[in-house]
C-alpha positions as CSV (number, residue, x, y, z in Angstrom):
1,M,183.3,-75.6,-59.1
2,E,184.4,-77.3,-62.1
3,K,188.6,-78.9,-61.8
4,G,190.2,-76.4,-64.2
5,T,188.4,-73.2,-62.9
6,Y,190.0,-70.2,-61.2
7,G,189.1,-70.5,-57.2
8,Y,188.5,-74.3,-57.8
9,I,191.4,-75.3,-55.0
10,D,189.7,-73.0,-52.5
11,S,185.9,-74.3,-53.1
12,Y,187.6,-77.9,-52.6
13,K,189.2,-77.3,-49.2
14,K,186.0,-75.6,-48.2
15,K,183.9,-78.8,-49.2
16,Y,186.7,-81.1,-47.9
17,G,187.3,-79.1,-44.8
18,I,183.5,-78.6,-44.0
19,A,182.7,-82.5,-44.9
20,T,185.5,-83.3,-42.3
21,V,184.4,-81.2,-39.5
22,I,181.4,-82.4,-39.9
23,F,182.4,-86.3,-40.3
24,A,184.4,-85.7,-36.8
25,V,181.3,-83.8,-35.0
26,V,179.1,-87.5,-36.1
27,I,181.7,-89.7,-34.6
28,V,182.4,-88.3,-31.9
29,A,178.5,-87.7,-30.8
30,A,178.2,-91.5,-31.4
31,A,180.8,-92.7,-29.2
32,V,179.4,-90.3,-26.4
33,A,175.8,-91.7,-27.8
34,V,177.2,-95.4,-26.9
35,Y,179.0,-94.3,-23.4
36,L,175.8,-92.5,-22.3
37,I,173.6,-95.2,-23.4
38,F,175.7,-98.4,-22.4
39,G,177.7,-96.6,-20.1
40,T,180.7,-98.4,-21.7
41,V,182.2,-98.4,-24.7
42,K,182.9,-101.9,-24.5
43,H,179.6,-102.6,-27.1
44,V,179.1,-104.0,-30.1
45,A,177.1,-100.4,-31.5
46,I,181.1,-98.2,-30.5
47,L,181.7,-100.3,-34.2
48,V,179.0,-97.4,-35.7
49,P,181.4,-95.0,-35.5
50,I,184.7,-97.0,-35.7
51,I,182.6,-97.7,-39.4
52,L,182.0,-93.9,-39.7
53,S,186.0,-93.3,-39.4
54,L,187.1,-94.9,-42.7
55,P,185.0,-92.2,-44.9
56,F,186.0,-89.5,-42.3
57,A,190.1,-90.7,-43.1
58,K,189.1,-90.5,-46.5
59,L,187.7,-86.8,-46.7
60,M,190.5,-85.9,-44.3
61,L,193.4,-87.4,-46.4
62,Q,191.8,-85.8,-49.7
63,W,192.1,-82.0,-47.5
64,V,195.0,-82.8,-46.0
65,V,197.1,-83.5,-49.6
66,I,196.1,-80.0,-51.1
67,A,195.6,-77.8,-47.9
68,K,198.8,-76.0,-48.3
69,F,198.0,-75.2,-51.9
70,H,196.2,-71.3,-52.5
71,S,194.5,-70.3,-56.0
72,L,196.2,-67.2,-57.6
73,K,195.1,-63.6,-56.7
74,S,192.3,-62.5,-58.5
75,E,194.4,-59.9,-60.0
76,E,197.0,-61.9,-61.1
77,Q,194.4,-64.1,-63.0
78,A,192.4,-61.1,-64.4
79,R,195.7,-60.1,-65.8
80,I,196.4,-63.8,-67.4
81,Q,192.8,-64.1,-68.6
82,E,193.3,-60.3,-70.5
83,Q,196.5,-61.2,-71.6
84,L,196.2,-64.0,-73.6
85,E,192.5,-63.3,-74.5
86,G,191.8,-64.3,-78.0
87,R,195.0,-66.1,-78.7
88,E,194.4,-69.0,-80.9
89,Y,195.0,-72.6,-79.9
90,C,195.8,-71.5,-75.3
91,I,194.3,-72.9,-73.3
92,V,194.2,-72.1,-69.6
93,L,193.7,-74.0,-67.0
94,Y,193.7,-72.6,-63.0
95,D,194.7,-74.4,-59.7
96,T,195.7,-77.7,-61.1
97,A,196.6,-80.3,-58.3
98,L,198.5,-82.5,-60.4
99,S,198.5,-86.5,-58.7
100,S,201.2,-88.9,-60.0
101,Y,202.5,-92.2,-58.0
102,E,205.6,-90.4,-56.2
103,A,203.3,-87.2,-55.2
104,I,201.1,-83.9,-55.7
105,S,202.4,-81.0,-57.3
106,Y,200.6,-77.8,-58.0
107,A,200.4,-75.1,-61.2
108,S,198.2,-72.7,-59.7
109,C,198.0,-71.8,-63.6
110,L,198.7,-74.2,-66.6
111,V,198.7,-72.9,-69.8
112,I,198.4,-75.5,-73.1
113,D,199.5,-72.8,-76.2
114,Q,200.2,-74.7,-79.3
115,G,200.6,-77.3,-78.0
116,D,203.1,-77.0,-75.8
117,I,202.2,-76.3,-71.2
118,Y,203.5,-74.2,-69.6
119,L,202.9,-74.7,-65.9
120,L,203.1,-72.3,-63.1
121,W,205.1,-73.9,-60.0
122,G,203.3,-73.9,-56.8
123,G,205.2,-76.8,-55.1
124,S,204.2,-80.2,-54.0
125,N,203.1,-82.3,-51.3
126,D,207.2,-83.9,-51.2
127,K,210.3,-81.8,-50.7
128,K,211.4,-84.3,-52.7
129,Y,209.4,-84.5,-56.0
130,D,210.3,-80.9,-57.6
131,E,209.4,-78.4,-60.6
132,T,212.0,-80.8,-62.7
133,K,210.2,-84.2,-61.7
134,Q,206.9,-82.2,-62.8
135,R,208.0,-81.0,-65.9
136,E,209.1,-84.8,-66.7
137,Y,206.0,-86.8,-65.2
138,I,203.8,-83.9,-67.6
139,Q,206.7,-84.7,-70.8
140,G,206.2,-88.2,-70.2
141,I,202.3,-87.6,-70.8
142,I,202.5,-85.6,-73.7
143,G,204.7,-88.3,-75.3
144,A,201.8,-90.7,-74.7
145,T,199.5,-88.8,-76.5
146,G,201.6,-89.4,-79.4
147,Y,202.5,-85.7,-79.6
148,D,205.5,-84.1,-79.7
149,F,204.9,-80.8,-77.7
150,E,207.0,-79.4,-74.3
151,A,206.6,-79.0,-71.4
152,H,208.2,-75.6,-69.6
153,T,208.1,-74.8,-65.3
154,V,208.1,-70.8,-65.2
155,Y,207.9,-69.5,-61.2
156,S,205.9,-66.4,-61.4
157,V,203.2,-64.6,-63.9
158,D,205.4,-62.7,-65.8
159,E,207.6,-65.8,-66.8
160,L,204.7,-67.3,-67.8
161,L,202.9,-64.4,-69.8
162,E,206.2,-63.8,-71.3
163,A,206.6,-67.3,-72.6
164,V,203.6,-68.1,-73.8
165,L,203.8,-65.1,-75.2
166,A,207.1,-65.4,-77.0
167,A,205.4,-68.8,-78.6
168,P,205.1,-68.2,-82.4
169,I,201.1,-68.5,-83.1
170,S,200.9,-72.3,-84.8
171,E,200.5,-72.4,-88.7
172,A,198.8,-76.0,-88.5
173,D,195.5,-76.1,-86.5
174,V,196.1,-78.1,-83.1
175,S,193.3,-77.2,-81.7
176,V,192.3,-81.1,-81.4
177,K,195.6,-81.7,-80.1
178,C,195.3,-78.5,-77.5
179,D,192.1,-79.9,-76.4
180,R,193.3,-83.6,-76.0
181,L,195.8,-82.3,-73.6
182,R,193.2,-80.2,-72.0
183,K,191.3,-83.4,-71.3
184,R,194.4,-85.4,-69.8
185,M,195.5,-82.6,-67.4
186,L,192.2,-82.9,-66.4
187,D,192.3,-86.0,-65.6
188,I,195.0,-86.5,-63.3
189,C,194.4,-83.3,-61.6
190,V,192.7,-84.2,-57.9
């Protein structure tokens, strides 16, 4: 699954969850093997499971960071697709865990429409990092691209659809700008 597609976050959690469990089993098995072979864990061979614990920790950290986030319900995703399908200059990304220096914030749906970005707030791994900080972070990214578009945060699928559909269709061709924002959003996603 690719970033920005529906079900990505659930697939990501499953993939990293399985890899984390496999690494844990291998580390424990290696430590037990060292003990059974040498009768002690105070042998140089214990370095193998210790060294294996480094990639294990990285995998586990990646899984823990996004463990609490979930994909939209399939009905909600279908509704978004149906109502926004055919809308010019509209890009829909799903399951976006946006990484910043402060925290990982989650938008179960992110819509780039007419250049503006609409984020369906899904929470953060840091209680102090709220939807206002997420919007400011995204606004900074938009500003860095040189565009004067805005980031908006919504709290439900209904609000998301209402906000996007209320925006007027741009007379100018903003497809290049929207595509550039899509690429940048995918770059900052986990």
